C-alpha positions in Angstrom: 83.2 127.5 109.8 82.9 123.9 111.3 84.8 120.8 110.7 84.9 117.1 111.3 88.4 115.6 111.3 88.5 111.9 111.6 91.6 109.7 111.3 91.4 106.6 108.9 92.7 104.3 111.5 89.7 102.3 112.5 85.9 102.1 112.4 84.0 105.1 113.2 82.7 104.9 116.7 79.6 106.8 118.2 81.7 109.5 119.7 83.1 110.5 116.3 79.8 110.3 114.8 78.3 112.5 117.5 81.0 115.2 117.0 80.3 115.1 113.3 76.5 115.6 113.9 77.0 118.5 116.2 79.5 120.3 113.9 77.1 119.7 111.0 74.0 120.9 112.8 75.7 124.1 114.0 77.0 124.9 110.5 73.5 124.5 109.1 72.0 126.6 111.9 74.7 129.4 111.1 74.6 129.0 107.4 78.4 128.4 107.3 80.3 125.9 105.4 81.2 122.5 106.8 84.7 121.0 106.3 85.6 117.1 106.1 89.3 116.7 106.9 91.0 113.4 106.8 93.8 113.4 109.3 96.1 110.9 107.9 99.4 111.9 109.0 99.9 108.9 111.3 100.9 106.8 108.3 101.8 103.7 110.3 98.2 103.4 111.7 96.3 104.4 108.6 94.0 101.7 107.2 93.4 101.5 103.4 89.8 102.1 102.3 88.8 104.0 105.7 88.7 107.3 104.1 86.0 106.3 101.5 84.2 104.3 104.3 84.0 107.6 106.4 82.6 109.5 103.5 79.9 106.8 102.8 79.0 106.8 106.4 78.6 110.5 106.6 76.5 110.4 103.5 74.3 107.6 104.9 73.6 109.9 107.9 72.8 112.9 105.8 75.9 114.9 106.6 77.2 116.9 103.6 80.3 118.8 103.4 81.3 121.8 101.2 85.0 121.4 101.4 87.3 118.3 101.6 90.9 118.1 102.7 93.5 115.4 103.1 95.8 116.5 106.0 99.0 115.1 104.6 98.5 117.2 101.4 99.2 120.2 103.8 102.7 119.0 104.6 104.4 122.1 102.8 102.4 124.4 105.0 103.3 122.6 108.2 106.8 122.8 107.4 106.7 126.5 106.3 105.1 127.4 109.6 107.7 125.3 111.5 110.3 127.2 109.8 108.7 130.5 110.6 108.6 129.6 114.4 112.3 128.5 114.1 113.5 131.8 112.5 111.5 133.9 115.1 113.2 131.9 117.8 109.8 130.7 119.0 110.7 127.0 118.4 114.0 125.2 118.5 115.8 122.2 117.2 115.9 119.3 119.7 118.7 116.6 119.5 117.8 114.7 122.6 117.5 111.0 121.9 114.7 108.7 122.9 117.0 107.0 125.5 118.1 110.3 127.1 114.5 111.4 127.4 113.3 108.1 128.7 116.1 108.2 131.4 114.9 111.7 132.4 111.4 110.6 132.7 112.3 107.7 134.9 114.3 109.9 137.3 111.4 112.4 137.5 109.0 109.4 138.2 111.4 108.2 141.0 111.4 111.7 142.5 107.6 111.6 142.4 107.4 114.7 140.1 105.7 115.3 136.7 108.2 115.2 133.8 108.6 118.2 131.6 111.2 118.9 129.0 114.3 120.5 130.8 115.3 122.9 128.0 118.7 121.1 127.1 118.5 122.1 123.5 116.6 125.3 123.8 119.4 127.8 124.0 121.8 126.2 121.5 123.7 128.6 119.2 122.9 128.6 115.5 126.6 127.3 115.0 125.9 124.3 117.4 122.7 123.4 115.6 124.5 123.6 112.2 127.3 121.5 113.2 125.1 118.9 114.7 124.5 116.0 112.5 122.3 114.0 114.8 118.6 113.8 113.8 116.4 116.4 115.5 112.8 117.2 116.3 111.4 120.7 116.5 109.9 121.9 119.9 107.8 125.0 120.5 108.9 126.9 123.3 106.4 126.8 126.3 104.1 129.8 126.6 105.0 132.8 128.6 101.3 133.7 129.7 98.2 131.8 130.7 96.2 130.2 127.7 92.5 130.9 128.0 89.6 129.9 125.8 85.8 129.7 126.0 84.0 126.4 125.9 80.2 126.2 125.3 79.9 123.2 127.6 82.6 123.8 130.2 82.7 127.5 130.4 86.0 129.5 130.4 89.0 127.4 130.8 92.6 128.4 131.5 96.0 126.7 131.5 99.1 128.1 133.2 102.5 128.2 131.3 104.1 125.8 133.8 101.5 123.2 133.0 102.5 123.2 129.3 105.8 121.8 128.1 108.1 122.7 125.2 106.3 120.1 123.2 107.4 118.5 119.8 105.6 120.0 116.7 107.8 118.4 114.0 109.2 114.8 114.2 112.7 113.7 113.2 111.2 112.6 109.8 110.0 116.2 109.1 106.3 115.2 109.6 104.1 117.2 111.9 102.9 116.0 115.3 98.9 115.8 115.7 98.7 119.0 117.6 100.9 121.1 115.2 99.0 119.8 112.0 95.7 120.3 113.5 96.4 123.7 114.7 97.8 124.7 111.4 95.0 123.2 109.3 92.3 124.9 111.5 94.2 128.2 111.0 94.4 127.8 107.3 90.9 126.7 106.9 89.5 129.5 108.8 87.7 127.3 111.5 85.8 129.4 114.0 84.3 126.7 116.2 85.6 123.3 117.2 83.4 120.6 118.6 85.1 117.4 119.6 85.4 115.0 122.5 86.6 116.1 125.9 89.6 113.9 125.6 91.0 116.7 123.3 90.7 119.3 126.1 94.3 119.0 127.0 95.3 119.4 123.2 93.4 122.7 123.0 96.0 124.9 124.9 98.8 123.5 122.8 96.9 124.3 119.7 96.0 127.8 120.8 99.7 128.4 121.7 100.8 127.4 118.3 98.4 129.7 116.5 99.2 132.6 119.0 102.9 132.1 118.4 102.3 132.4 114.6 100.4 135.7 115.1 97.1 134.3 114.4 94.3 136.3 116.0 91.0 134.9 114.7 89.2 133.9 118.0 88.3 130.2 118.1 85.4 128.8 120.3 85.2 125.3 121.5 82.8 122.7 122.8 84.4 119.6 124.3 81.7 116.9 124.5 81.6 114.7 127.6 82.8 111.2 127.2 80.2 108.4 126.5 80.1 105.5 129.3 79.0 102.1 128.7 76.0 100.4 130.6 78.4 99.6 133.5 79.2 103.4 133.8 82.8 102.9 132.5 84.3 104.9 129.6 83.2 103.2 126.4 86.0 101.4 124.6 86.4 101.2 120.9 86.7 97.4 121.3 83.0 97.2 122.5 80.9 96.2 119.5 78.2 98.6 119.9 80.6 101.5 120.1 81.0 101.0 116.4 78.6 102.9 114.0 79.1 100.1 111.4 78.2 97.5 113.9 75.0 99.3 114.8 74.1 99.5 111.1 74.8 96.0 110.4 72.6 94.8 113.3 69.6 96.6 111.7 69.5 99.9 113.5 68.4 102.7 111.2 70.6 105.9 110.7 67.5 108.0 111.8 67.4 106.2 115.2 71.2 106.7 115.7 71.0 110.3 115.0 68.1 110.6 117.3 69.8 108.9 120.1 73.2 110.6 119.9 71.5 114.2 119.7 69.5 113.1 122.8 72.4 111.6 124.8 73.3 113.9 127.6 71.0 116.6 126.2 67.7 118.2 127.0 65.4 117.9 123.8 61.9 119.1 123.5 60.7 115.6 122.4 62.0 112.0 122.4 61.5 111.0 118.8 62.7 113.5 116.0 64.6 113.8 112.9 67.9 115.5 112.1 66.0 118.2 110.1 63.8 118.8 113.2 66.6 119.0 115.5 68.1 122.0 113.4 65.3 124.2 114.7 66.0 123.7 118.4 69.5 122.1 119.0 71.8 124.2 121.4 75.4 123.3 122.4 74.9 125.0 125.8 72.2 122.4 126.7 74.6 119.6 126.5 75.3 118.3 130.0 78.7 118.6 131.6 78.5 115.1 133.1 79.4 112.0 131.1 76.5 110.4 129.1 75.7 106.7 129.7 75.0 104.8 126.5 71.8 102.6 126.9 71.4 100.2 124.0 67.8 99.4 125.2 66.9 102.9 124.8 68.4 103.1 121.3 66.5 100.1 120.3 63.2 101.6 121.6 63.9 104.7 119.5 64.7 102.4 116.6 61.3 100.8 116.7 59.6 104.2 116.6 61.8 105.3 113.5 60.9 101.9 111.8 57.1 102.8 112.3 57.8 106.2 110.7 59.4 104.9 107.5 57.6 105.2 104.2 56.3 101.8 102.9 58.5 102.2 99.9 61.7 102.7 101.9 60.8 100.0 104.5 60.2 97.5 101.7 63.5 98.4 100.1 65.4 97.9 103.4 63.6 94.5 104.0 64.4 93.2 100.5 61.4 91.1 100.0 59.6 91.3 96.6 56.2 91.8 98.3 54.8 94.9 100.1 55.3 93.7 103.7 55.6 97.2 105.1 52.5 97.0 107.2 53.3 93.5 108.4 56.7 94.8 109.4 55.6 97.6 111.3 53.2 95.3 113.2 56.1 93.2 114.3 57.8 96.2 115.9 55.8 95.3 119.0 58.2 92.3 119.5 61.2 93.2 117.4 63.5 96.2 117.6 65.7 96.0 114.6 65.4 95.4 110.8 67.3 92.2 111.3 64.8 90.8 113.7 62.0 91.9 111.6 63.5 90.3 108.5 63.8 87.0 110.6 60.1 87.1 111.7 58.9 87.7 108.0 61.4 85.0 106.7 59.8 82.5 109.2 56.4 83.5 107.6 57.4 83.3 104.0 59.7 80.2 103.8 58.7 76.5 103.8 57.8 75.2 107.1 58.7 71.9 108.8 55.8 70.9 110.9 57.3 68.8 113.6 54.1 69.5 115.8 50.5 69.2 114.7 51.6 67.9 111.3 48.3 66.3 110.3 46.4 69.4 111.5 48.7 71.8 109.7 48.4 69.8 106.4 44.5 69.8 106.8 44.5 73.5 107.4 46.9 74.1 104.4 44.7 72.0 102.0 41.7 74.2 102.7 43.6 77.5 102.9 45.1 77.1 99.4 41.8 78.3 97.7 40.3 80.2 100.5 38.2 83.1 100.2 40.0 85.9 102.0 37.5 88.5 102.1 35.8 87.8 105.5 36.5 89.0 109.0 38.6 87.1 111.5 35.6 85.9 113.4 34.1 84.5 110.3 37.4 83.1 109.1 37.9 81.2 112.4 34.3 79.8 112.6 34.4 78.6 108.9 37.8 77.1 109.4 36.8 75.2 112.6 33.7 74.0 110.9 35.5 72.7 107.8 38.3 71.0 109.7 36.5 69.8 112.9 39.5 71.3 114.8 39.1 73.3 118.1 40.9 74.7 121.0 44.7 74.0 121.1 44.5 71.7 118.1 42.9 74.5 115.9 44.9 77.6 117.2 48.4 76.1 117.5 48.4 74.6 113.9 46.9 77.6 112.4 49.5 79.9 113.9 52.3 77.5 112.6 50.7 77.6 109.0 50.5 81.3 109.1 53.7 82.3 111.1 55.9 79.3 111.4 55.7 79.8 115.3 53.3 78.2 118.0 53.5 81.5 119.9 53.3 85.2 118.9 50.9 88.1 118.5 47.1 87.8 118.7 45.9 86.0 115.6 43.0 88.6 115.4 45.4 91.5 115.2 47.6 89.7 112.7 44.8 88.5 110.5 44.1 91.6 108.6 47.8 92.2 107.7 48.4 88.5 106.7 45.2 88.0 104.9 46.5 89.0 101.3 49.2 86.2 101.6 47.1 83.3 103.3 46.7 81.4 99.9 50.3 81.7 99.1 51.2 80.6 102.6 49.2 77.6 102.4 51.1 76.6 99.2 54.6 76.9 100.7 
């Protein structure tokens, strides 16, 4: 069983989507169910509407789920599991205040040692706990033995007990911390493999410890995906525009291209251009590089051009939003445009009224002839006939002709463009 567990606290970034894709692919390959779980327990940071946005984005990328959970709806189970750990003396109530803990952390810092909870409340008697009216958190006792787990990318990992704290599992308001809620939910939902970013590597031993303390014996495997670096080689920040999936889509990059690029990022793939469906036959987690992958927007744009060329005429016309069939013309313009937005702008220049500031008289002369022109001839015949009828030649012919047809004085070779724009020449002359 695989899962994708985003928080509704901001825009989905490419690291999130990459994890979702890999979990989805593995679930399809193994013919197991795929879970979408919204981790909404951080109420202060939740953004209204993000849950639906996550769902819509996943659907847009062809990622389907068989089960859907809202983490906060599992609160009763989180509390039951915390009580079980308390009753078995595997967890304890901690009454230490934030001020007391802050002071101890500062003292450890001055001594140059790593802070860990000192066990102040760990051995309080039941009576001392019952008679204490201060608010408290619940801490799980640190493990007594090494925590080991297997990672498809990093290999076998182990964490020694002294490197794990007696960490908080339930806050004073009786809501679970991230690690506790996540560990319990993965246990309840029978997750067997977790694929997520390597920034979660330090969370994994804590979650393993929680489940082991509850007597859960189902083996869990992991894949912690290396971080994504920006073009400068620094960890990509959520504040960088092109880390946002929504930004990429709004800027005319196809879902197919984003999928292609994210699967290829830091991976050995048998070919450069492929679909999600094709990747299902050869994708392997073990082939993901251990090293961080560098995001290259230029490479993504090149892949996007190739996927635009692969679109059906019907879908491309729908995405462009023009009433004419401009699919062939749009694909032609991928030689100088990389996104749908850029292509739309090129086509808009062609099919909107033009203000001829240069070669005004020549343009009007050409338009007058082209309004009722026979469009069945070759480019060479078209050119010769127009030159003969207008008396124009050289720069005074080609520049205004290009202006009339495309709205620009420079661009692709007219001989290449002519067969595609020929069906619209009469209309263009009337604009």
